[in-house]
C-alpha positions in Angstrom: 0.0 0.0 0.0 1.4 3.4 -1.0 1.9 5.6 2.0 1.6 9.4 2.3 5.1 10.8 2.8 5.7 12.1 6.3 6.8 15.5 5.1 3.5 15.8 3.2 1.5 15.0 6.3 3.5 17.6 8.3 2.9 20.2 5.5 -0.8 19.5 5.5 -1.0 19.7 9.3 1.0 22.9 9.5 -0.9 24.7 6.7 -4.3 23.9 8.2 -5.6 26.7 10.4 -7.2 24.7 13.2 -9.4 27.6 14.4 -10.9 28.0 10.9 -11.4 24.2 10.5 -13.1 23.6 13.9 -15.1 26.9 13.4 -16.9 25.1 10.6 -18.3 22.6 13.1 -18.3 24.6 16.4 -19.2 28.3 17.1 -16.0 29.6 18.6 -15.5 32.8 20.7 -12.0 34.1 21.6 -11.2 34.5 25.3 -7.6 35.5 26.0 -5.2 33.5 23.9 -7.6 30.6 23.1 -10.9 30.1 21.4 -13.9 28.4 23.2 -17.1 26.8 22.2 -19.6 24.0 23.0 -17.9 20.6 22.6 -19.1 18.7 19.5 -18.2 15.4 21.2 -20.6 15.6 24.1 -23.6 17.5 25.1 -23.0 20.6 27.3 -24.5 24.0 28.0 -21.4 25.8 29.2 -18.4 26.0 26.7 -15.5 23.8 27.8 -14.1 23.1 24.4 -10.8 25.0 23.9 -8.8 25.6 20.7 -5.2 26.8 21.1 -4.3 28.7 18.0 -0.6 28.9 18.8 -0.3 25.2 19.5 -2.8 24.2 16.8 -4.4 21.8 19.3 -7.9 21.4 20.8 -8.9 20.1 24.2 -12.3 19.7 26.0 -12.1 20.1 29.8 -15.4 18.3 30.1 -15.0 15.0 28.2 -11.2 15.1 27.7 -11.3 15.0 23.9 -7.9 16.3 22.6 -6.0 16.5 19.4 -4.9 18.3 16.3 -6.6 19.1 12.9 -6.1 15.6 11.5 -7.4 13.8 14.6 -10.3 16.3 14.8 -11.5 15.2 11.4 -10.9 11.5 12.3 -13.1 11.9 15.4 -15.8 14.3 14.1 -16.4 12.3 10.9 -15.3 8.9 12.1 -12.8 8.8 9.2 -9.7 6.7 8.9 -6.4 8.6 8.9 -5.7 8.6 5.1 -9.2 10.0 4.4 -8.8 12.8 7.0 -5.4 13.7 5.5 -6.9 13.7 2.0 -9.7 16.0 3.0 -7.4 18.5 4.7 -4.9 18.3 1.7 -7.7 19.3 -0.6 -8.7 22.1 1.8 -5.1 23.6 1.8 -4.5 23.0 -1.9 -2.0 20.2 -1.6 -2.3 17.5 -4.3 -1.6 13.9 -3.1 0.0 11.3 -5.3 -2.6 9.6 -7.5 -1.6 6.1 -6.2 -2.2 7.4 -2.7 -5.6 8.9 -3.6 -6.7 5.6 -5.1 -6.0 3.7 -1.9 -8.0 6.0 0.4 -10.8 3.8 1.7 -11.9 1.9 4.7 -8.8 -0.2 5.8 -11.0 -3.3 6.3 -12.3 -3.1 2.7 -9.0 -2.2 1.0 -8.4 -5.9 0.4 -11.8 -6.2 -1.3 -11.6 -3.0 -3.4 -13.0 -4.8 -6.4 -16.2 -5.6 -4.5 -16.5 -1.9 -3.5 -15.9 -0.8 -7.1 -18.5 -3.3 -8.4 -21.1 -2.1 -5.9 -20.4 1.5 -7.0 -20.9 0.5 -10.6 -24.1 -1.3 -9.8 -25.5 1.6 -7.8 -24.9 4.0 -10.6 -26.4 1.6 -13.1 -29.5 1.1 -11.0 -29.9 4.9 -10.4 -29.6 5.6 -14.2 -32.3 3.0 -15.0 -34.7 4.5 -12.5 -34.2 8.2 -13.4 -33.4 8.1 -17.1 -35.1 5.2 -18.8 -38.5 4.1 -19.9 -38.1 0.8 -18.0 -37.7 2.8 -14.8 -40.8 5.0 -15.2 -43.2 2.7 -13.3 -40.9 2.5 -10.3 -40.2 6.2 -10.4 -43.9 7.0 -10.4 -44.4 4.6 -7.5 -41.7 6.4 -5.5 -43.2 9.8 -6.3 -46.6 8.7 -5.1 -44.9 7.7 -1.9 -43.6 11.2 -1.4 -40.0 10.7 -2.7 -38.7 13.9 -4.2 -36.0 13.7 -6.9 -33.5 15.2 -4.4 -34.2 12.5 -1.9 -34.0 9.7 -4.5 -30.6 11.1 -5.6 -29.3 11.6 -2.0 -30.0 8.0 -1.1 -28.9 6.6 -4.5 -32.2 4.8 -5.0 -32.4 2.9 -8.3 -34.2 0.2 -10.3 -33.1 -3.3 -11.4 -34.5 -4.6 -14.6 -36.5 -7.7 -14.7 -33.8 -9.4 -16.7 -31.7 -12.3 -15.5 -28.3 -11.2 -16.7 -28.2 -7.4 -17.4 -25.9 -6.5 -14.4 -23.9 -9.7 -14.8 -23.2 -8.8 -18.5 -22.1 -5.3 -17.4 -19.8 -6.6 -14.8 -18.2 -9.1 -17.3 -17.7 -6.3 -19.8 -15.9 -4.3 -17.1 -13.6 -7.2 -16.5 -14.7 -8.1 -13.0 -14.0 -11.6 -11.9 -17.4 -13.3 -11.6 -16.5 -15.7 -8.8 -15.6 -12.7 -6.7 -18.9 -11.0 -7.8 -20.8 -14.0 -6.6 -19.0 -13.7 -3.2 -19.9 -10.0 -3.2 -23.6 -10.9 -3.4 -24.3 -9.3 -6.8 -24.6 -12.5 -8.8 -25.7 -16.1 -8.3 -24.2 -19.1 -10.1 -26.6 -21.0 -12.3 -27.6 -24.5 -11.1 -25.8 -26.2 -13.9 -22.6 -24.2 -13.2 -22.4 -22.8 -16.7 -22.6 -19.1 -15.7 -24.2 -16.5 -13.5 -27.4 -14.4 -13.2 -28.3 -11.2 -11.3 -29.4 -11.5 -7.7 -31.7 -8.5 -7.9 -34.3 -8.4 -10.7 -37.4 -6.2 -11.0 -36.9 -4.3 -7.7 -36.5 -0.8 -6.4 -32.9 -0.7 -5.2 -31.8 0.9 -2.0 -28.0 1.0 -1.6 -26.5 0.2 1.8 -23.5 2.3 2.7 -20.7 1.7 5.2 -19.5 4.4 7.6 -17.4 6.1 4.9 -20.2 6.2 2.3 -19.1 3.3 0.2 -22.0 1.1 -1.2 -21.5 -2.3 0.2 -24.9 -4.0 -0.4 -28.5 -3.5 -1.5 -32.0 -4.0 -0.3 -34.4 -4.5 -3.2 -38.2 -3.9 -2.9 -40.8 -5.4 -5.2 -43.3 -2.9 -6.7 -46.4 -5.0 -5.9 -46.9 -6.9 -2.6 -46.9 -10.3 -4.1 -47.2 -13.4 -1.9 -45.0 -15.3 -4.3 -41.8 -13.4 -3.5 -40.3 -11.6 -0.5 -41.2 -7.9 -0.2 -37.6 -7.1 0.5 -34.5 -9.0 -0.7 -31.2 -8.0 1.0 -27.6 -8.6 0.0 -26.1 -11.7 1.8 -23.4 -11.2 4.3 -20.1 -10.6 2.5 -16.5 -9.5 3.4 -17.7 -5.9 3.0 -21.2 -6.2 4.4 -22.0 -7.3 7.9 -25.5 -6.6 9.3 -24.1 -6.5 12.9 -21.8 -3.7 11.9 -23.8 -1.6 9.5 -26.3 1.1 10.6 -28.3 2.5 7.7 -27.8 6.2 7.2 -24.9 6.4 9.7 -22.7 8.2 7.2 -25.3 10.9 6.5 -26.6 11.3 10.1 -23.2 11.3 12.0 -22.6 15.0 11.9 -26.1 16.0 12.9 -26.0 13.4 15.7 -22.8 14.9 17.0 -24.3 18.4 16.9 -27.5 17.5 18.7 -26.0 14.8 21.0 -29.1 12.7 20.1 -29.7 9.8 17.8 -33.0 8.2 16.8 -32.9 4.4 16.1 -35.4 2.8 13.8 -36.0 -0.9 13.0 -36.1 -0.4 9.3 -34.4 1.8 6.7 -37.6 3.0 5.2 -38.4 4.7 8.5 -35.1 6.6 8.3 -35.9 7.9 4.8 -39.5 8.8 5.9 -37.9 10.7 8.9 -35.7 12.6 6.5 -38.7 13.6 4.5 -40.1 15.0 7.8 -36.9 17.0 8.4 -35.4 14.6 10.9 -31.7 14.4 10.0 -30.3 12.4 13.0 -31.7 8.9 12.5 -30.2 5.5 11.8 -31.7 2.0 11.4 -30.6 -1.6 11.9 -30.7 -3.8 8.9 -33.1 -6.6 9.7 -31.2 -7.8 12.6 -30.9 -7.2 16.4 -29.0 -4.3 17.8 -25.4 -5.4 18.3 -22.6 -4.4 20.6 -20.8 -2.9 17.6 -23.9 -0.8 16.7 -24.1 0.6 20.3 -20.4 1.3 20.5 -20.7 3.4 17.3 -23.7 5.3 18.7 -22.1 5.9 22.1 -19.1 7.5 20.5 -21.2 10.2 18.8 -24.4 10.6 20.9 -25.3 11.2 24.6 -29.0 10.2 24.2 -30.6 7.4 22.2 -34.3 7.5 21.3 -35.6 4.1 20.2 -38.6 4.1 17.9 -39.9 0.7 16.8 -43.2 -0.4 15.2 -46.4 -0.3 17.2 -47.2 -4.0 16.8 -46.2 -6.8 19.3 -42.9 -7.5 17.4 -42.0 -3.7 17.6 -42.7 -3.7 21.4 -40.4 -6.7 21.8 -37.7 -5.1 19.7 -37.9 -1.9 21.6 -37.6 -3.7 24.9 -34.5 -5.6 23.7 -32.9 -2.5 22.3 -33.6 -0.5 25.5 -32.1 -3.2 27.7 -29.0 -3.5 25.6 -28.5 0.3 25.4 -28.8 0.5 29.2 -26.2 -2.2 29.7 -23.9 -0.3 27.4 -24.3 2.9 29.5 -26.4 4.8 26.9 -29.2 7.1 28.1 -32.1 5.3 26.2 -35.6 6.5 25.8 -38.5 4.9 23.9 -40.9 6.7 21.5 -44.1 4.7 21.2 -46.4 4.7 18.2 -50.2 4.2 18.5 -52.0 1.1 17.3 -49.8 -1.1 15.1 -48.4 1.7 12.9 -44.8 1.9 11.9 -43.0 5.3 11.7 -43.2 5.5 7.9 -47.0 4.9 8.0 -47.5 7.4 10.9 -45.6 10.1 9.1 -47.6 9.4 5.9 -50.9 9.6 7.8 -50.3 12.3 10.4 -47.4 14.3 8.9 -43.8 15.0 10.0 -44.7 17.7 12.5 -47.0 15.4 14.5 -44.4 12.7 14.5 -41.7 15.1 15.8 -43.9 16.6 18.5 -46.2 13.8 19.6 -44.0 10.7 19.2 -40.3 11.8 19.3 -41.1 14.8 21.5 -42.7 12.6 24.3 -40.4 9.6 24.7 -40.8 7.2 27.7 -38.0 6.5 30.2 -37.0 2.9 30.4 -39.1 2.2 33.4 -42.2 4.1 32.1 -41.9 2.0 28.9 -41.5 -1.2 30.9 -44.7 -0.5 32.8 -46.5 0.2 29.6 -45.0 -2.9 28.1 -46.3 -5.2 30.8 -49.6 -3.5 31.2 -50.6 -3.6 27.5 -51.6 -7.3 27.5 -53.5 -7.2 30.9 -56.9 -6.4 32.2 -56.3 -4.7 35.6 -59.9 -5.4 36.7 -58.9 -9.1 37.0 -57.0 -10.0 40.1 -54.6 -12.5 38.4 -53.6 -9.9 35.9 -53.0 -7.4 38.7 -50.8 -9.8 40.6 -48.8 -10.7 37.5 -48.4 -7.0 36.5 -47.1 -6.2 40.0 -44.7 -9.1 40.0 -43.2 -8.2 36.5 -42.8 -4.5 37.3 -41.4 -5.0 40.8 -38.8 -7.4 39.3 -37.6 -4.6 37.1 -37.8 -2.0 39.9 -35.6 -4.1 42.2 -32.6 -4.0 40.0 -32.5 -1.3 37.3 -33.6 2.1 38.6 -32.5 4.8 41.0 -34.3 5.3 44.4 -36.0 8.4 43.1 -37.3 6.8 40.0 -38.3 3.7 42.0 -40.4 5.9 44.3 -42.2 7.6 41.3 -42.9 4.2 39.7 -44.3 2.8 43.0 -46.7 5.7 43.3 -47.9 5.1 39.7 -48.2 1.4 40.3 -50.2 2.0 43.4 -52.6 4.3 41.6 -53.0 1.8 38.7 -53.6 -1.3 40.9 -55.0 0.0 44.2 -52.3 -1.7 46.1 -50.7 0.5 48.8 -47.2 1.9 48.3 -46.0 0.3 51.5 -47.0 -3.2 50.3 -45.3 -2.6 46.9 -42.2 -1.3 48.6 -42.1 -4.3 50.9 -42.3 -6.6 47.9 -39.5 -4.8 46.1 -37.2 -5.0 49.3 -37.9 -8.7 49.3 -36.9 -9.0 45.6 -33.8 -6.9 46.2 -32.8 -9.4 48.9 -33.4 -12.4 46.6 -31.3 -10.7 43.9 -28.5 -10.1 46.4 -28.6 -13.8 47.4 -28.4 -14.9 43.7 -25.4 -12.6 43.2 -23.7 -13.9 46.3 -24.1 -17.4 45.0 -22.9 -16.4 41.6 -20.8 -13.2 41.8 -20.4 -12.9 38.1 -24.1 -12.0 37.8 -23.6 -8.7 39.6 -20.1 -8.0 38.3 -21.1 -8.5 34.7 -23.9 -5.9 35.0 -21.6 -3.4 36.5 -18.5 -3.7 34.2 -19.9 -1.7 31.3 -21.1 1.1 33.6 -18.2 1.3 36.0 -15.2 1.0 33.7 -15.6 4.1 31.5 -16.3 6.3 34.5 -13.1 5.3 36.4 -12.1 8.3 38.4 -8.6 9.8 38.1 -6.5 8.5 41.1 -2.8 8.6 41.8 -2.2 5.5 39.6 -3.9 7.2 36.6 -2.0 10.4 37.2 1.3 8.5 37.4 0.6 6.5 34.2 -0.5 9.7 32.3 2.6 11.6 33.4 4.9 8.7 32.6 3.3 8.4 29.1 3.8 12.1 28.6 7.5 11.7 29.1 7.7 8.6 26.9 5.9 10.5 24.1 8.4 13.3 24.2 11.7 11.5 24.9 12.9 8.5 23.0 15.7 7.8 25.4 13.3 7.5 28.3 11.2 5.1 26.3 14.3 2.9 25.6 14.9 2.7 29.4 11.4 1.7 30.1 11.5 -0.9 27.4 14.7 -2.4 28.7 14.1 -2.1 32.5 10.4 -1.7 33.2 8.5 -3.1 30.3 5.5 -4.2 32.4 5.2 -1.0 34.5 1.7 0.1 33.3 -1.3 -1.1 35.2 -4.4 -0.4 33.0 -5.1 -2.2 29.8 -5.5 1.0 27.7 -2.0 2.2 28.7 -0.5 -1.2 28.1 -2.0 -1.2 24.6 -0.7 2.3 24.0 2.8 1.3 25.2 2.9 -1.6 22.7 1.8 0.7 19.9 4.4 3.3 20.9 7.1 0.6 20.8 6.1 -0.2 17.2 6.0 3.5 16.3 9.5 4.2 17.7 10.9 1.1 15.8 9.5 2.5 12.6 10.3 6.2 13.0 13.1 6.4 15.6 12.0 9.9 16.7 9.3 11.2 19.1 6.3 12.8 17.4 3.1 12.6 19.4 1.1 14.1 16.5 1.9 11.3 14.1 1.6 8.7 16.8 -1.9 9.8 17.8 -2.9 10.0 14.1 -1.7 6.4 13.7 -4.2 5.1 16.3 -7.6 4.0 15.0 -9.3 3.8 18.4 -10.7 7.2 19.4 -10.5 6.5 23.2 -6.9 5.5 23.0 -6.1 8.6 20.9 -7.8 10.8 23.5 -5.5 9.3 26.2 -2.4 9.9 24.1 -3.3 13.6 23.4 -4.2 14.3 27.0 -0.8 12.9 28.1 1.1 14.8 25.3 -0.5 18.1 26.3 0.5 17.9 30.0 2.8 20.6 31.2 6.3 19.2 31.7 9.6 20.8 32.6 12.5 19.0 30.7 14.9 20.0 33.6 13.0 17.9 36.0 12.1 15.1 33.6 14.5 12.6 35.2 13.0 13.2 38.7 9.4 13.0 37.4 10.2 9.9 35.5 11.7 8.2 38.5 8.8 9.2 40.8 6.3 7.7 38.4 8.2 4.4 38.1 8.6 4.3 41.9 4.8 4.9 42.5 3.7 2.3 40.0 6.1 -0.3 41.2 4.9 0.1 44.8 1.3 -0.2 43.6 2.1 -3.4 41.7 3.7 -5.0 44.7 0.7 -4.0 46.9 -1.7 -5.5 44.4 0.4 -8.7 44.2 0.3 -9.0 48.0 -3.5 -8.7 47.9 -3.7 -11.4 45.2 -1.4 -13.7 47.2 -3.4 -13.2 50.4 -6.5 -14.3 48.6 -4.7 -17.3 47.1 -3.4 -18.2 50.6 -6.9 -18.2 52.0 -8.1 -20.4 49.2 -5.2 -22.8 49.7 -6.0 -23.1 53.5 -9.7 -23.8 52.6 -8.4 -26.7 50.4 -6.1 -27.9 53.2 -3.1 -27.2 50.9 -0.8 -26.2 53.7 2.3 -26.5 51.7 1.1 -24.0 49.1 -0.2 -21.7 51.9 3.2 -21.7 53.6 5.0 -20.9 50.2 2.6 -18.0 49.7 3.2 -16.7 53.2 7.0 -16.6 52.7 6.6 -14.8 49.4 4.3 -12.3 51.0 6.9 -11.6 53.7 9.5 -11.0 51.1 7.3 -8.7 49.1 6.4 -6.7 52.3 10.1 -6.3 53.0 10.8 -5.0 49.5 7.9 -2.6 49.9 9.2 -1.2 53.2 12.7 -0.8 51.7 11.4 1.4 48.8 
């Protein structure tokens, strides 16, 4: 793969005015030497996002986001490094080598570029058939009757596939694509006799599916008439470039609006997203006929503070909304649920009631998780029947016992009491009993409680002396190659936390490749945004080179002491377990090792 020369990257970075660049995304006001505005990476009311014109760096004192012009584009647009550099190169009038430009794509898909190229060709072909041919007139009329403007059709790249078995296949062959690869890409299907290929999509309105960088990686084809003989929608199969568990429909369009508002709307189907856009809602995405995955939620959490889940109003939609809300809560996302009346889907509701009603009455009045849960359990019950009342109380109190704050629990108990006629005291007593039962289950199987807390607790780890020591040590390693060499030779396992260990390994590779410290280039080489943030925070710490040796030694000393203390705690636990198992030999060995460790600790 052709690389962008280092001197070109430096020229692009130095010629980019970071204030002008960020000013296109954030309203900045100058205060003293720096510029300030509302952080685009998290929701806030008081500006804590600072841009240092002299250093050409940005930093948010609220969420910790930090970086330079290149990493800003990487973060704000979720772009890979080469794409961000290419965008800034064009901005400052620097022309990149053609071979470099041709390789700027999603790193994962670079090995499957022919598949990407073939999908781009197919999408353009389908679009041409819809908008410019007699064969596409019927499909175009259908879309126009459904409220699709020409601008909307062109924005989403909607097209039409001819009811012809081999028209796309012939085009791909004429363009010299390897047909076995096109079959693997999901565009063609091999004939049963093995003598050739035919088109997967025929006689359907074609909706391209894009990856995060806007590349077409698949299609969803809809028949014009709702025939029982064939499926209403036909989707591309999973391929090396299209994975349902990774792709969110419209993510590449919605990303910037989501970052600006801090809010993302999640639909079940991509037609709902297009309907929402017709209604002026520009921050929605949809899953592609699959459940919400951990990868989906990770993407959304990086760009949004609040998630509004809007599923269909039928039973399947309620079930999907419950699954989505629970998964989002476990991931630490603030999730609310917008409910639709009857059995309507968002597309249908907007068609009948209009976009304004959808925005105000549905999205404007979302339920909290517990309010939704109460509505979920109540919808199938008749509360004039005692058995239904008891079942309703049992289901809601199970949820209240584990998933809400004391204040929300009190509010829900009052509502439950009003709905059922059961006193708040009796309901509270039942919840206390369920909390006790839950505690017993967790004590019997500690992993139950631990698993539910990991996702919540880990990202919010507070800065303590260990964090500060690791960050200061990393600051010195980023700025001084000689200190890094000493760490690598004498204290290779000094870092405590996984993210710092990962950064240390990456930094070792960077120094081997470049030989010189350059925290800008190192940060730009890291794909993971959270790791990049840690690197830039460390690099921006104030440090006095005259006292570098003393600070370096103090950090090493502090971290070594903590490691010994942690090892003593682990061995004490092992010793107790050995005694329980009557393994006295092992317990004695551990006791001796603990004594030696304590001696080394006191000598430090």
